[in-house]
C-alpha atoms as one frame of an Amber mdcrd trajectory, in Angstrom:
protein
  86.490   7.798  23.072  87.969   9.094  20.493  92.215   9.006  20.792  93.001
  12.237  22.151  90.593  12.234  24.997  91.579   9.073  25.563  95.449  10.232
  25.746  94.447  12.062  29.022  92.351   9.734  30.745  93.541   7.367  33.122
  91.794   3.942  34.554  89.678   3.983  31.358  88.774   0.409  33.083  86.833
   2.817  35.154  86.475   6.139  33.972  85.599   4.845  30.411  82.160   6.521
  29.057  79.908   3.590  27.746  81.471  -0.275  27.167  83.043  -0.066  23.798
  86.686   1.781  22.357  90.050   1.165  22.844  92.862   2.140  25.896  95.823
   4.581  25.284  97.084   4.679  28.366 100.704   3.510  30.033 100.510  -0.574
  29.269 102.499  -0.635  33.588  99.980   1.637  35.035  96.538   1.806  35.434
  93.704  -0.743  36.483  94.503  -3.758  34.793  91.269  -5.335  33.495  91.337
  -7.977  30.750  91.752  -5.664  27.772  90.980  -2.331  29.767  87.430  -3.647
  29.311  85.003  -1.642  32.192  84.763  -3.257  35.539  81.008  -3.575  36.118
  79.032  -6.388  37.188  76.302  -4.224  35.229  75.590  -6.760  32.221  72.916
  -4.471  30.725  73.722  -4.400  26.777  76.840  -6.266  27.451  77.588  -8.696
  24.399  80.059 -10.419  26.213  81.400 -10.384  29.916  85.122 -11.386  30.592
  85.610 -13.354  33.708  88.071 -14.669  35.840  87.833 -17.750  38.275  91.101
 -18.136  40.448  90.596 -21.797  41.306  92.773 -24.442  41.775  91.474 -27.119
  44.693  91.335 -29.648  41.893  95.133 -30.328  40.143  96.758 -32.995  40.735
 100.259 -31.986  40.218 101.773 -28.434  40.321  99.264 -25.523  42.078  99.191
 -21.820  41.543  96.839 -21.639  38.469  94.545 -19.477  40.940  96.741 -16.389
  40.508  96.292 -17.395  36.715  93.285 -14.731  36.092  95.042 -11.477  37.613
  98.285 -12.809  35.518  96.504 -13.268  32.377  94.535  -9.552  32.970  98.015
  -7.964  33.444  99.061  -9.168  30.093  96.616  -7.967  28.487  97.663  -4.982
  29.404 100.251  -5.010  26.353  97.151  -5.060  23.952  94.414  -2.741  23.702
  95.892  -0.158  21.608  94.630  -1.539  18.320  92.029  -4.096  16.357  93.349
  -7.228  16.460  95.465  -7.941  13.277  94.679 -10.296  10.446  91.024 -10.227
  11.184  89.510  -7.766   9.357  86.811  -6.904  12.175  87.234  -4.411  15.290
  85.718  -6.338  18.240  86.568  -3.960  21.074  84.418  -0.865  18.798  81.742
  -3.411  17.504  80.611  -5.454  20.743  80.160  -3.959  24.273  82.837  -6.292
  26.229  82.986  -6.025  29.884  85.411  -7.164  32.922  82.659  -8.718  35.052
  85.586  -9.741  37.442  86.018 -12.758  39.340  83.152 -15.424  40.604  83.148
 -15.329  44.044  83.207 -18.388  46.256  84.356 -19.861  49.443  87.811 -21.163
  49.288  87.088 -23.888  52.353  84.550 -24.778  51.044  85.276 -26.943  47.929
  82.187 -29.232  47.929  79.903 -25.735  46.957  82.177 -24.746  44.611  80.833
 -26.207  40.808  77.380 -25.435  41.811  78.380 -21.202  42.808  80.465 -21.529
  39.353  77.449 -22.807  37.065  75.110 -19.889  39.080  77.584 -17.378  38.212
  77.888 -18.455  34.360  73.827 -19.072  34.209  73.763 -15.204  35.005  75.755
 -13.941  32.458  73.996 -16.037  30.024  70.629 -15.167  31.253  71.665 -11.146
  30.581  71.848 -12.186  27.171  75.625 -11.982  26.962  78.278 -14.551  26.697
  81.211 -15.139  28.267  85.031 -15.868  27.829  86.784 -16.928  31.323  89.968
 -17.214  32.327  91.545 -19.993  34.903  92.163 -21.432  37.077  92.291 -25.043
  36.694  91.034 -27.006  33.775  88.207 -28.118  36.000  86.212 -25.035  36.460
  84.837 -25.958  32.522  82.877 -28.518  33.546  80.336 -26.431  36.343  80.463
 -23.999  32.664  79.415 -26.599  30.397  76.498 -27.243  32.590  75.552 -23.520
  32.637  76.045 -23.595  28.812  73.895 -26.855  28.076  71.056 -25.518  30.071
  70.499 -22.951  27.648  72.155 -24.617  24.515  71.644 -28.369  24.717  74.249
 -31.126  25.057  77.086 -28.434  23.392  79.743 -28.744  20.949  83.012 -28.727
  22.313  86.684 -27.634  20.618  89.146 -28.443  23.205  92.961 -27.845  22.872
  95.205 -29.404  25.327  98.081 -32.039  26.104  95.586 -34.507  28.038  91.782
 -35.425  27.029  90.615 -34.930  30.646  88.165 -38.065  29.937  89.985 -40.113
  32.527  86.978 -42.109  34.274  85.166 -40.529  37.488  82.156 -42.099  38.610
  82.375 -40.459  41.779  79.909 -37.061  41.713  81.803 -35.402  44.952  85.440
 -35.903  43.101  86.140 -32.457  41.856  89.590 -33.515  39.372  90.978 -31.374
  36.540  91.576 -34.887  34.499  87.993 -36.027  34.290  85.691 -33.747  33.843
  85.081 -34.293  30.561  84.130 -37.977  30.904  81.404 -36.105  33.225  80.385
 -33.607  30.824  80.287 -36.232  28.204  78.046 -38.799  30.855  76.537 -35.977
  32.242  74.769 -35.133  28.750  76.283 -31.235  28.711  78.836 -32.600  25.942
  77.618 -34.168  22.910  80.935 -36.046  21.911  79.972 -37.108  18.332  80.640
 -33.043  17.417  82.977 -32.915  19.788  87.089 -32.853  19.036  90.006 -32.315
  21.131  93.267 -30.746  19.539  97.226 -31.788  20.718  96.601 -34.842  22.490
  99.727 -36.452  23.494  98.926 -38.632  27.066  96.911 -42.051  26.423  93.285
 -42.281  27.283  92.069 -45.875  26.928  88.419 -45.083  25.960  87.544 -41.212
  24.362  83.539 -42.025  24.842  83.182 -41.275  20.728  85.101 -37.644  21.081
  87.093 -37.021  18.763  90.899 -36.604  18.566  93.428 -35.083  17.026  97.066
 -35.643  18.458  99.647 -33.114  18.635 101.613 -35.355  16.054  99.123 -35.990
  14.107  98.313 -31.893  14.082 102.007 -31.285  13.151 102.163 -33.503  10.693
  98.811 -32.241   8.982  99.269 -28.452   9.395  96.824 -26.332  10.069  94.463
 -25.987   7.029  93.891 -30.016   7.530  93.065 -29.445  11.056  90.713 -26.218
  10.640  88.826 -28.379   8.404  88.084 -31.410  10.033  87.675 -29.263  13.373
  84.876 -27.431  10.973  83.780 -30.425   9.558  82.736 -31.595  12.925  81.515
 -29.022  15.125  79.309 -27.934  12.086  77.368 -24.373  12.562  76.058 -26.168
  16.437  76.442 -23.981  19.176  80.093 -24.748  19.857  82.375 -23.913  23.315
  85.838 -23.839  22.938  88.380 -24.347  25.681  91.956 -23.448  26.001  94.664
 -25.338  28.105  97.500 -23.324  27.696  99.554 -26.919  27.953  98.173 -27.752
  24.849 101.227 -25.231  23.714 104.410 -26.888  24.539 106.229 -26.137  27.285
 108.902 -24.331  25.560 105.715 -21.625  24.776 104.059 -22.213  28.053 106.518
 -23.452  30.964 103.745 -21.689  33.153 101.673 -24.629  34.036 100.985 -28.042
  36.540 101.225 -30.735  33.871 103.289 -29.642  31.113 104.159 -32.610  28.323
 106.730 -31.991  25.292 106.020 -32.246  21.795 102.860 -29.843  21.615 102.045
 -26.959  19.884 103.572 -23.954  19.283 102.692 -20.445  19.657 101.900 -19.711
  16.318  99.970 -22.550  15.157  98.064 -22.173  18.041  97.185 -18.739  16.675
  96.891 -19.737  12.798  93.915 -22.512  14.414  91.937 -19.951  16.162  92.292
 -17.276  13.286  91.193 -20.086  11.198  88.357 -21.445  13.111  86.292 -18.097
  11.985  82.909 -19.152  11.345  82.491 -21.851  14.012  79.351 -20.813  16.077
  80.709 -19.933  19.372  79.243 -19.059  22.062  81.366 -19.010  24.994  85.255
 -20.196  25.538  88.089 -19.837  28.187  91.324 -20.245  28.944  92.965 -22.170
  32.054  95.915 -23.542  33.178  97.867 -20.366  33.504  99.979 -21.415  36.852
 102.503 -17.736  37.097 104.386 -19.302  40.305 106.171 -21.256  37.149 106.177
 -18.987  34.547 109.260 -17.012  35.137 109.054 -14.407  31.812 105.561 -14.028
  31.616 105.404 -15.687  28.666 102.935 -18.395  29.495 100.308 -15.362  30.986
 101.323 -13.704  27.562  99.891 -16.916  25.001  96.641 -16.640  27.696  95.630
 -13.555  26.716  96.213 -13.779  23.349  93.892 -16.777  23.381  91.398 -15.114
  25.708  91.630 -12.578  22.634  91.167 -14.746  19.977  88.065 -16.288  21.540
  86.420 -12.289  22.003  87.241 -12.696  17.811  85.844 -15.381  17.196  82.478
 -14.972  19.374  82.104 -11.495  17.584  82.555 -13.123  14.163  80.057 -16.013
  15.094  77.308 -12.864  16.860  77.826 -10.952  13.412  77.014 -14.071  11.184
  74.508 -15.176  13.474
């Protein structure tokens, strides 16, 4: 869409002709799809589907992340005007990226939710697209990984978080945002030896062979060393990146359910994501944005930026595959 034409458009998430291009309408008006991408349930010709999962029934402390996808979308309205700085690529012009809306589920039938989400992601992958998911609490990554493992085999996982989420849980009926990676490893969905967690600053007795870079190590080593180690661990294997917003210190992301001091700064996270260019990213998510505790909107803004970086990483990987 040409700039002059776009300036005369409103609600480009609905009126855009084609699936590519930027949006130049007022940030404070219009349909708030992610980055003003076209809202559609048609995956024909789509490279990447952004989809929301407004689920928070697995939290152990503060709820509210069911409102995360909506807040992240709204925050992204500030961003779809120019190519992302520093990447040297133009994913919104070169990829067909859509907002696929939110997964539909029965909030009162929690036991049914995991398979509902797996089927939702399975449908995106079957259409030949990748997914970037807006959460929602962190449990949602488990049913997503199940769909990815069905397609790619045991996936390599890059996991930004304050918590390992590897606490033991052998009850298949429990739905918990602190045990799902234990189940992902035990179930064969994630390969622990080629997976890595970054920013961890809580105690776990057994990491099940997953590589761990603590928050202190990240601070003391610096971005370049962290990225070098991560790339060495995942190699060129199909990789899924999950970003719990509480990987950031509460000073940068207060709007989350289980904040822990001593976390990454915004600039560290941004630099790490940028420098991970070259990994074989097949999908990702950003989770645990809780608007009720996000009084300034800073956490949703951070979540929107993380999601945009995931799009850039996916674009880079797709052009190199």
